[in-house]
N, C-alpha and C positions, 0 to 999 in steps of 0.2 A: 361330146358334152355340149359343145355349141349350138350342135344342131337340137337337141331337146330344149337348150334355153330358148332358141328361134318360136319353135313350134308353142312352146309355153307362154312367151311374151304375145304371140300372135291371136292365141288362145282368149288369152284375158283381154287384147285390146279388141276382140271382136265383142265381149258381153260388155263392154262400156258402152253405155247411153250417157250422150250430151245433155239432153232435154228430151222431156214427154212432147208425144207428136199434139199437136193439136188441128183440133178441125179447122178447115178451111172454110168463110163465110164468102158470099157475095159480096159483103159491105169492105172486105177485104182487098178485093180487087179496085174497089173506088176510091182507097182512099191513099191520096197521092202525097200528103205532107210527111214532115218528118219531124216530130216536135223537138227531140234534142238537137237536132240539126238548127231547126230555126231558132229555139231559145239560145243556144252559143254564138250564133252569127250577131242575133240581138244584143248579147252581151259584149260581144268583143271577142269573147275565149275561143272562138275558131281560128282564129290568126296565130296565137299561142299556140296550139293543137297543130297546125301547120308549118311554125316554125321548128317544133319540135321534131316532128315527123322528118322535116327538111334535115336540121342538124344531124339527126340520127342515121339518115340514108346517105349526108353526106360523109360521117365518120366511116359507115360502112364502105363506102367509095374509097376515101383516101387507103383504108385498111387493106383492101382489094390490089389498088394501084401500087401499094408500098411491097407487099406478099409477091406481088408479080415480077417486080424490080428485082429484089432479092432471089427468087428463083432463079431468073435469066441471068444473074451474075453468078450464081451457082453452076448451072449449064455450062456456061461458059469456061470456068476454072474446069469445071470435070472434062470437059473435050480436049482442054491444052494441056 
């Protein structure tokens, strides 16, 4: 049953399309500016975004370190 579920989900994922393909033009290679990032930098929102990303990554790091400590303690208890 589990194999069929995996095959079914794989088949569905192969049919999924995230976005339509667009033709690449020569102008696309000459565009070096990113308007969204420039606007966010000018208004100061880019620092808020970087701060939030830092907080989330710090939370993930704290969670992983805590889980590692708990796992190490359980391994020591299991050995003795």
